[in-house]
C-alpha positions as protocol buffer text, in pm:
chain_id: "A"
residue {
  index: 1
  type: MET
  ca { x: -1969 y: 1091 z: 83 }
}
residue {
  index: 2
  type: ASN
  ca { x: -2246 y: 1098 z: -175 }
}
residue {
  index: 3
  type: GLU
  ca { x: -2089 y: 847 z: -411 }
}
residue {
  index: 4
  type: LYS
  ca { x: -2104 y: 475 z: -353 }
}
residue {
  index: 5
  type: ASN
  ca { x: -1803 y: 354 z: -158 }
}
residue {
  index: 6
  type: PRO
  ca { x: -1598 y: 149 z: -406 }
}
residue {
  index: 7
  type: TRP
  ca { x: -1454 y: -47 z: -113 }
}
residue {
  index: 8
  type: ASN
  ca { x: -1806 y: -161 z: -23 }
}
residue {
  index: 9
  type: LYS
  ca { x: -1796 y: -440 z: -281 }
}
residue {
  index: 10
  type: THR
  ca { x: -2124 y: -601 z: -182 }
}
residue {
  index: 11
  type: ASN
  ca { x: -2314 y: -275 z: -116 }
}
residue {
  index: 12
  type: GLN
  ca { x: -2465 y: -434 z: 194 }
}
residue {
  index: 13
  type: TRP
  ca { x: -2292 y: -203 z: 445 }
}
residue {
  index: 14
  type: GLU
  ca { x: -2437 y: 137 z: 354 }
}
residue {
  index: 15
  type: GLU
  ca { x: -2596 y: 206 z: 695 }
}
residue {
  index: 16
  type: GLU
  ca { x: -2295 y: 75 z: 883 }
}
residue {
  index: 17
  type: ILE
  ca { x: -2052 y: 285 z: 679 }
}
residue {
  index: 18
  type: SER
  ca { x: -2266 y: 595 z: 739 }
}
residue {
  index: 19
  type: LEU
  ca { x: -2262 y: 520 z: 1112 }
}
residue {
  index: 20
  type: VAL
  ca { x: -1882 y: 484 z: 1120 }
}
residue {
  index: 21
  type: VAL
  ca { x: -1845 y: 803 z: 913 }
}
residue {
  index: 22
  type: SER
  ca { x: -2063 y: 987 z: 1168 }
}
residue {
  index: 23
  type: ILE
  ca { x: -1823 y: 872 z: 1442 }
}
residue {
  index: 24
  type: ILE
  ca { x: -1522 y: 984 z: 1240 }
}
residue {
  index: 25
  type: ALA
  ca { x: -1690 y: 1323 z: 1186 }
}
residue {
  index: 26
  type: LYS
  ca { x: -1648 y: 1388 z: 1560 }
}
residue {
  index: 27
  type: THR
  ca { x: -1271 y: 1405 z: 1505 }
}
residue {
  index: 28
  type: GLU
  ca { x: -1040 y: 1641 z: 1319 }
}
residue {
  index: 29
  type: LEU
  ca { x: -974 y: 1388 z: 1042 }
}
residue {
  index: 30
  type: VAL
  ca { x: -1020 y: 1499 z: 682 }
}
residue {
  index: 31
  type: GLU
  ca { x: -1178 y: 1268 z: 426 }
}
residue {
  index: 32
  type: MET
  ca { x: -984 y: 1212 z: 106 }
}
residue {
  index: 33
  type: THR
  ca { x: -1028 y: 965 z: -177 }
}
residue {
  index: 34
  type: LYS
  ca { x: -729 y: 735 z: -220 }
}
residue {
  index: 35
  type: TRP
  ca { x: -718 y: 405 z: -405 }
}
residue {
  index: 36
  type: GLY
  ca { x: -1078 y: 464 z: -506 }
}
residue {
  index: 37
  type: GLY
  ca { x: -1220 y: 487 z: -154 }
}
residue {
  index: 38
  type: PRO
  ca { x: -1240 y: 709 z: 151 }
}
residue {
  index: 39
  type: VAL
  ca { x: -929 y: 752 z: 363 }
}
residue {
  index: 40
  type: TYR
  ca { x: -924 y: 979 z: 666 }
}
residue {
  index: 41
  type: THR
  ca { x: -610 y: 1185 z: 713 }
}
residue {
  index: 42
  type: ILE
  ca { x: -443 y: 1440 z: 936 }
}
residue {
  index: 43
  type: ASP
  ca { x: -191 y: 1678 z: 784 }
}
residue {
  index: 44
  type: GLY
  ca { x: -205 y: 1469 z: 466 }
}
residue {
  index: 45
  type: LYS
  ca { x: -104 y: 1148 z: 646 }
}
residue {
  index: 46
  type: ASN
  ca { x: -329 y: 840 z: 633 }
}
residue {
  index: 47
  type: VAL
  ca { x: -486 y: 750 z: 968 }
}
residue {
  index: 48
  type: ILE
  ca { x: -787 y: 527 z: 894 }
}
residue {
  index: 49
  type: GLY
  ca { x: -995 y: 384 z: 612 }
}
residue {
  index: 50
  type: VAL
  ca { x: -1340 y: 226 z: 599 }
}
residue {
  index: 51
  type: GLY
  ca { x: -1474 y: -41 z: 366 }
}
residue {
  index: 52
  type: GLY
  ca { x: -1727 y: -320 z: 333 }
}
residue {
  index: 53
  type: PHE
  ca { x: -1630 y: -675 z: 250 }
}
residue {
  index: 54
  type: LYS
  ca { x: -1834 y: -990 z: 196 }
}
residue {
  index: 55
  type: SER
  ca { x: -1887 y: -1083 z: 560 }
}
residue {
  index: 56
  type: TYR
  ca { x: -1782 y: -772 z: 753 }
}
residue {
  index: 57
  type: LEU
  ca { x: -1727 y: -398 z: 752 }
}
residue {
  index: 58
  type: ALA
  ca { x: -1371 y: -293 z: 842 }
}
residue {
  index: 59
  type: VAL
  ca { x: -1218 y: 16 z: 990 }
}
residue {
  index: 60
  type: TRP
  ca { x: -847 y: -8 z: 927 }
}
residue {
  index: 61
  type: PHE
  ca { x: -582 y: 186 z: 1109 }
}
residue {
  index: 62
  type: PHE
  ca { x: -281 y: 248 z: 885 }
}
residue {
  index: 63
  type: ASN
  ca { x: -46 y: 240 z: 1185 }
}
residue {
  index: 64
  type: GLY
  ca { x: -266 y: 20 z: 1401 }
}
residue {
  index: 65
  type: VAL
  ca { x: 31 y: -187 z: 1516 }
}
residue {
  index: 66
  type: PHE
  ca { x: 116 y: 104 z: 1749 }
}
residue {
  index: 67
  type: LEU
  ca { x: -230 y: 121 z: 1913 }
}
residue {
  index: 68
  type: LYS
  ca { x: -255 y: -18 z: 2269 }
}
residue {
  index: 69
  type: ASP
  ca { x: -555 y: -235 z: 2166 }
}
residue {
  index: 70
  type: GLU
  ca { x: -652 y: -308 z: 2526 }
}
residue {
  index: 71
  type: ALA
  ca { x: -988 y: -444 z: 2405 }
}
residue {
  index: 72
  type: GLN
  ca { x: -806 y: -689 z: 2173 }
}
residue {
  index: 73
  type: VAL
  ca { x: -1026 y: -602 z: 1874 }
}
residue {
  index: 74
  type: LEU
  ca { x: -764 y: -540 z: 1604 }
}
residue {
  index: 75
  type: VAL
  ca { x: -657 y: -804 z: 1354 }
}
residue {
  index: 76
  type: ASN
  ca { x: -377 y: -824 z: 1099 }
}
residue {
  index: 77
  type: ALA
  ca { x: -552 y: -883 z: 766 }
}
residue {
  index: 78
  type: GLN
  ca { x: -253 y: -1058 z: 607 }
}
residue {
  index: 79
  type: GLU
  ca { x: -24 y: -1213 z: 864 }
}
residue {
  index: 80
  type: GLY
  ca { x: 338 y: -1197 z: 751 }
}
residue {
  index: 81
  type: VAL
  ca { x: 258 y: -944 z: 477 }
}
residue {
  index: 82
  type: THR
  ca { x: 94 y: -650 z: 649 }
}
residue {
  index: 83
  type: LYS
  ca { x: 341 y: -474 z: 877 }
}
residue {
  index: 84
  type: ALA
  ca { x: 160 y: -181 z: 1042 }
}
residue {
  index: 85
  type: LEU
  ca { x: -202 y: -187 z: 924 }
}
residue {
  index: 86
  type: ARG
  ca { x: -463 y: -335 z: 1157 }
}
residue {
  index: 87
  type: GLN
  ca { x: -839 y: -382 z: 1106 }
}
residue {
  index: 88
  type: TRP
  ca { x: -1133 y: -368 z: 1341 }
}
residue {
  index: 89
  type: ARG
  ca { x: -1409 y: -578 z: 1185 }
}
residue {
  index: 90
  type: PHE
  ca { x: -1782 y: -539 z: 1243 }
}
residue {
  index: 91
  type: GLU
  ca { x: -2054 y: -777 z: 1133 }
}
residue {
  index: 92
  type: SER
  ca { x: -2355 y: -565 z: 1230 }
}
residue {
  index: 93
  type: LYS
  ca { x: -2481 y: -214 z: 1293 }
}
residue {
  index: 94
  type: GLU
  ca { x: -2544 y: -313 z: 1655 }
}
residue {
  index: 95
  type: ALA
  ca { x: -2176 y: -401 z: 1706 }
}
residue {
  index: 96
  type: ILE
  ca { x: -2081 y: -52 z: 1588 }
}
residue {
  index: 97
  type: LEU
  ca { x: -2338 y: 113 z: 1814 }
}
residue {
  index: 98
  type: GLN
  ca { x: -2224 y: -89 z: 2117 }
}
residue {
  index: 99
  type: ASN
  ca { x: -1861 y: 12 z: 2057 }
}
residue {
  index: 100
  type: GLU
  ca { x: -1909 y: 374 z: 1949 }
}
residue {
  index: 101
  type: LYS
  ca { x: -1715 y: 525 z: 2242 }
}
residue {
  index: 102
  type: LEU
  ca { x: -1437 y: 270 z: 2206 }
}
residue {
  index: 103
  type: ILE
  ca { x: -1415 y: 327 z: 1829 }
}
residue {
  index: 104
  type: LEU
  ca { x: -1378 y: 700 z: 1893 }
}
residue {
  index: 105
  type: GLN
  ca { x: -1113 y: 628 z: 2157 }
}
residue {
  index: 106
  type: TYR
  ca { x: -911 y: 415 z: 1912 }
}
residue {
  index: 107
  type: ILE
  ca { x: -940 y: 682 z: 1642 }
}
residue {
  index: 108
  type: GLN
  ca { x: -824 y: 953 z: 1886 }
}
residue {
  index: 109
  type: GLU
  ca { x: -525 y: 739 z: 1985 }
}
residue {
  index: 110
  type: ALA
  ca { x: -441 y: 684 z: 1615 }
}
residue {
  index: 111
  type: ILE
  ca { x: -457 y: 1061 z: 1558 }
}
residue {
  index: 112
  type: ALA
  ca { x: -231 y: 1127 z: 1859 }
}
residue {
  index: 113
  type: ASN
  ca { x: 18 y: 867 z: 1734 }
}
residue {
  index: 114
  type: GLU
  ca { x: 25 y: 1024 z: 1389 }
}
residue {
  index: 115
  type: LYS
  ca { x: 80 y: 1371 z: 1535 }
}
residue {
  index: 116
  type: ALA
  ca { x: 364 y: 1231 z: 1747 }
}
residue {
  index: 117
  type: GLY
  ca { x: 522 y: 1081 z: 1434 }
}
residue {
  index: 118
  type: ILE
  ca { x: 472 y: 723 z: 1550 }
}
residue {
  index: 119
  type: SER
  ca { x: 452 y: 529 z: 1227 }
}
residue {
  index: 120
  type: LYS
  ca { x: 613 y: 241 z: 1044 }
}
residue {
  index: 121
  type: LYS
  ca { x: 823 y: 348 z: 748 }
}
residue {
  index: 122
  type: PRO
  ca { x: 840 y: 117 z: 447 }
}
residue {
  index: 123
  type: GLU
  ca { x: 1157 y: -88 z: 448 }
}
residue {
  index: 124
  type: LYS
  ca { x: 1413 y: -8 z: 182 }
}
residue {
  index: 125
  type: LYS
  ca { x: 1462 y: -290 z: -63 }
}
residue {
  index: 126
  type: GLU
  ca { x: 1809 y: -432 z: -94 }
}
residue {
  index: 127
  type: GLN
  ca { x: 1997 y: -294 z: -392 }
}
residue {
  index: 128
  type: ILE
  ca { x: 2036 y: -537 z: -683 }
}
residue {
  index: 129
  type: VAL
  ca { x: 2367 y: -549 z: -865 }
}
residue {
  index: 130
  type: SER
  ca { x: 2421 y: -731 z: -1192 }
}
residue {
  index: 131
  type: GLY
  ca { x: 2786 y: -787 z: -1278 }
}
residue {
  index: 132
  type: LEU
  ca { x: 2696 y: -915 z: -1624 }
}
residue {
  index: 133
  type: LEU
  ca { x: 2482 y: -610 z: -1700 }
}
residue {
  index: 134
  type: ASP
  ca { x: 2759 y: -383 z: -1568 }
}
residue {
  index: 135
  type: VAL
  ca { x: 2999 y: -542 z: -1817 }
}
residue {
  index: 136
  type: GLU
  ca { x: 2752 y: -460 z: -2097 }
}
residue {
  index: 137
  type: PHE
  ca { x: 2722 y: -101 z: -1976 }
}
residue {
  index: 138
  type: SER
  ca { x: 3102 y: -52 z: -1963 }
}
residue {
  index: 139
  type: SER
  ca { x: 3136 y: -163 z: -2326 }
}
residue {
  index: 140
  type: ASN
  ca { x: 2824 y: 17 z: -2454 }
}
residue {
  index: 141
  type: THR
  ca { x: 2782 y: 376 z: -2327 }
}
residue {
  index: 142
  type: ALA
  ca { x: 2461 y: 426 z: -2528 }
}
residue {
  index: 143
  type: LEU
  ca { x: 2307 y: 131 z: -2342 }
}
residue {
  index: 144
  type: ALA
  ca { x: 2432 y: 262 z: -2006 }
}
residue {
  index: 145
  type: ASN
  ca { x: 2292 y: 611 z: -2075 }
}
residue {
  index: 146
  type: ALA
  ca { x: 1957 y: 469 z: -2189 }
}
residue {
  index: 147
  type: PHE
  ca { x: 1939 y: 252 z: -1875 }
}
residue {
  index: 148
  type: ASN
  ca { x: 2020 y: 549 z: -1649 }
}
residue {
  index: 149
  type: ALA
  ca { x: 1736 y: 746 z: -1811 }
}
residue {
  index: 150
  type: PHE
  ca { x: 1484 y: 503 z: -1657 }
}
residue {
  index: 151
  type: SER
  ca { x: 1333 y: 564 z: -1316 }
}
residue {
  index: 152
  type: PRO
  ca { x: 1490 y: 366 z: -1029 }
}
residue {
  index: 153
  type: TYR
  ca { x: 1175 y: 151 z: -1021 }
}
residue {
  index: 154
  type: LYS
  ca { x: 1210 y: 50 z: -1388 }
}
residue {
  index: 155
  type: GLN
  ca { x: 1585 y: -3 z: -1349 }
}
residue {
  index: 156
  type: ARG
  ca { x: 1509 y: -240 z: -1061 }
}
residue {
  index: 157
  type: GLU
  ca { x: 1264 y: -435 z: -1280 }
}
residue {
  index: 158
  type: PHE
  ca { x: 1537 y: -496 z: -1539 }
}
residue {
  index: 159
  type: LEU
  ca { x: 1792 y: -592 z: -1272 }
}
residue {
  index: 160
  type: GLU
  ca { x: 1549 y: -833 z: -1100 }
}
residue {
  index: 161
  type: TYR
  ca { x: 1465 y: -988 z: -1437 }
}
residue {
  index: 162
  type: VAL
  ca { x: 1830 y: -1057 z: -1514 }
}
residue {
  index: 163
  type: GLU
  ca { x: 1941 y: -1159 z: -1165 }
}
residue {
  index: 164
  type: SER
  ca { x: 1644 y: -1385 z: -1092 }
}
residue {
  index: 165
  type: ALA
  ca { x: 1781 y: -1634 z: -1345 }
}
residue {
  index: 166
  type: LYS
  ca { x: 1980 y: -1912 z: -1181 }
}
residue {
  index: 167
  type: GLN
  ca { x: 2217 y: -1995 z: -1466 }
}
residue {
  index: 168
  type: GLU
  ca { x: 2462 y: -1753 z: -1623 }
}
residue {
  index: 169
  type: LYS
  ca { x: 2357 y: -1851 z: -1977 }
}
residue {
  index: 170
  type: THR
  ca { x: 1995 y: -1760 z: -1892 }
}
residue {
  index: 171
  type: LYS
  ca { x: 2112 y: -1425 z: -1754 }
}
residue {
  index: 172
  type: LEU
  ca { x: 2304 y: -1358 z: -2077 }
}
residue {
  index: 173
  type: THR
  ca { x: 1999 y: -1453 z: -2285 }
}
residue {
  index: 174
  type: ARG
  ca { x: 1784 y: -1216 z: -2082 }
}
residue {
  index: 175
  type: ILE
  ca { x: 2036 y: -935 z: -2124 }
}
residue {
  index: 176
  type: GLU
  ca { x: 2026 y: -982 z: -2502 }
}
residue {
  index: 177
  type: LYS
  ca { x: 1645 y: -972 z: -2488 }
}
residue {
  index: 178
  type: ILE
  ca { x: 1626 y: -647 z: -2290 }
}
residue {
  index: 179
  type: LYS
  ca { x: 1904 y: -452 z: -2466 }
}
residue {
  index: 180
  type: PRO
  ca { x: 1676 y: -337 z: -2754 }
}
residue {
  index: 181
  type: MET
  ca { x: 1404 y: -243 z: -2504 }
}
residue {
  index: 182
  type: ILE
  ca { x: 1646 y: -34 z: -2299 }
}
residue {
  index: 183
  type: LEU
  ca { x: 1782 y: 141 z: -2610 }
}
residue {
  index: 184
  type: GLU
  ca { x: 1426 y: 221 z: -2725 }
}
residue {
  index: 185
  type: GLY
  ca { x: 1327 y: 352 z: -2379 }
}
residue {
  index: 186
  type: ILE
  ca { x: 1071 y: 75 z: -2324 }
}
residue {
  index: 187
  type: GLY
  ca { x: 1039 y: -47 z: -1966 }
}
residue {
  index: 188
  type: LEU
  ca { x: 1034 y: -421 z: -1900 }
}
residue {
  index: 189
  type: ASN
  ca { x: 667 y: -422 z: -1794 }
}
residue {
  index: 190
  type: ASP
  ca { x: 540 y: -117 z: -1986 }
}
residue {
  index: 191
  type: LYS
  ca { x: 308 y: -329 z: -2201 }
}
residue {
  index: 192
  type: TYR
  ca { x: 116 y: -423 z: -1883 }
}
residue {
  index: 193
  type: ARG
  ca { x: 74 y: -67 z: -1764 }
}
residue {
  index: 194
  type: SER
  ca { x: -215 y: 144 z: -1884 }
}
């Protein structure tokens, strides 16, 4: 890992990150770059990541919710949002050195869990149906065909946009607004994507 770690935003954790990486090197995990930072995987599946923040260095376990955590060191970074990911936070090099064997033990357990297929799958989002948009599609096959050419993700954006309106007249106004976009093959949020 010769490059600067982009997850080390304050660049104050260089020694600590190197120390954690040396512990990880004792395992069979493979380092990959994902989301601009190092992620350690097994068979292409994410197991752990490492990054520096303002007041701590974190080792996060992608499926940490399944670890025994007998030492009670793991935290949920975003309660109510984060489902499976758990972090172990360190505020000093000494804390890492004192817990080296335990860190390795947690990593080995995470690897074993991944090999056993113990992981949390993302929940499927509820399908959105728009009766008003369906009426438009039944009377305008060109519009229906253009809409079906979009990826499911972009279709969902259009459906959410229409159905998030509370009043029917607002829904109808939104449908009129997006019809030209759909016919031209322009996604609802394409102007925000690079």
